[in-house]
C-alpha positions in Angstrom: 31.3 10.6 35.4 30.3 8.6 38.5 31.1 11.6 40.7 29.2 13.9 38.4 26.2 11.6 38.7 26.4 11.5 42.5 26.4 15.3 42.7 23.5 15.5 40.3 21.7 13.0 42.5 21.1 10.5 39.7 22.6 7.1 38.9 25.6 6.6 36.6 23.5 4.6 34.2 20.9 7.3 34.0 23.6 9.9 33.3 25.0 7.7 30.6 21.5 7.3 29.0 21.0 11.1 29.1 24.3 11.6 27.4 23.5 9.1 24.7 20.1 10.7 24.1 18.2 7.6 25.2 16.6 9.4 28.2 15.5 13.0 28.5 13.1 14.7 30.8 12.4 18.3 32.1 14.2 17.4 35.3 17.3 16.1 33.6 17.3 19.1 31.2 17.2 21.4 34.2 20.1 19.6 35.9 22.2 19.7 32.7 21.5 23.4 32.2 22.7 24.1 35.8 25.8 22.0 35.1 26.4 24.0 31.9 27.7 26.9 34.1 30.7 25.3 35.8 31.2 28.0 38.4 27.6 27.9 39.5 27.5 24.1 39.4 30.6 23.9 41.6 29.4 26.3 44.2 25.7 25.3 44.2 25.9 21.5 43.8 29.4 20.1 44.2 30.5 22.0 47.4 27.2 21.5 49.3 27.1 17.8 48.4 30.8 17.2 48.7 30.2 14.7 51.6 28.7 12.3 49.0 32.1 12.1 47.4 35.4 10.5 48.5 38.3 12.9 48.8 39.8 11.5 45.6 36.5 11.9 43.7 36.1 15.5 44.9 39.7 16.3 43.9 39.2 14.8 40.4 35.9 16.5 39.9 37.2 19.8 41.1 40.1 19.6 38.6 37.7 19.0 35.7 35.4 21.8 36.8 38.3 24.2 37.2 39.3 23.5 33.6 35.7 24.1 32.5 35.6 27.4 34.4 38.8 28.5 32.7 37.4 27.6 29.3 34.1 29.4 29.9 35.8 32.3 31.5 35.7 34.5 28.4 31.9 34.3 28.2 31.7 35.0 32.0 34.2 37.8 31.6 31.9 39.6 29.1 28.9 39.3 31.5 31.0 40.4 34.5 32.3 43.4 32.5 28.7 44.4 31.7 27.6 44.0 35.4 30.7 45.9 36.6 30.0 48.7 34.1 26.4 49.1 35.2 27.5 48.9 38.9 30.1 51.7 38.3 27.4 53.8 36.6 25.1 53.4 39.6 27.9 54.2 42.1 28.7 57.4 40.1 25.1 58.4 40.1 24.8 57.8 43.8 28.0 59.8 44.5 26.7 62.7 42.4 23.4 62.6 44.3 25.1 62.5 47.6 27.3 65.5 46.6 24.2 67.5 45.5 22.4 66.7 48.8 25.4 67.8 50.8 25.8 71.0 48.8 22.1 71.7 49.2 22.3 71.1 53.0 25.3 73.5 53.2 23.4 76.1 51.2 20.4 75.7 53.4 22.4 75.9 56.6 24.1 79.1 55.3 20.8 80.6 54.2 19.3 79.6 57.6 22.1 81.2 59.6 21.9 84.4 57.4 18.2 84.5 58.0 18.6 84.1 61.8 21.2 86.9 61.8 18.9 89.2 59.8 16.0 88.3 62.0 17.9 89.1 65.2 19.1 92.5 63.7 15.6 93.3 62.6 14.2 92.5 66.1 16.5 95.0 67.6 15.3 97.8 65.3 11.6 97.0 65.3 11.2 96.2 69.0 9.0 98.7 70.7 11.0 101.0 73.0 8.9 100.0 76.1 10.2 96.4 76.0 13.8 97.5 76.5 
């Protein structure tokens, strides 16, 4: 708990009062909401402030947070699956659009080369005889 308080930037007694419901503010509420996502808490608060902790404190806190991450993984897995699904849909759409663009470019190049060929043949037939 003392390590947790250090990372939050509050005193141990303040954290104890918050836990017991004796002290609550918007700032404390925001900190505890951030701490409710163990993965985010670890990456955004613990690691950047790890110099405030002894090696032993960091190791113990990391173990507790790793357990919390595993426990909350199911909830995060559902969110990640939704994000992954939407990402795959977007990638599929982008691939389809890229394919359509390439096919359109090929068709345009083919039509352009056919037009140039027809134009050169036409020029031969409609050129006035005095130019030759």
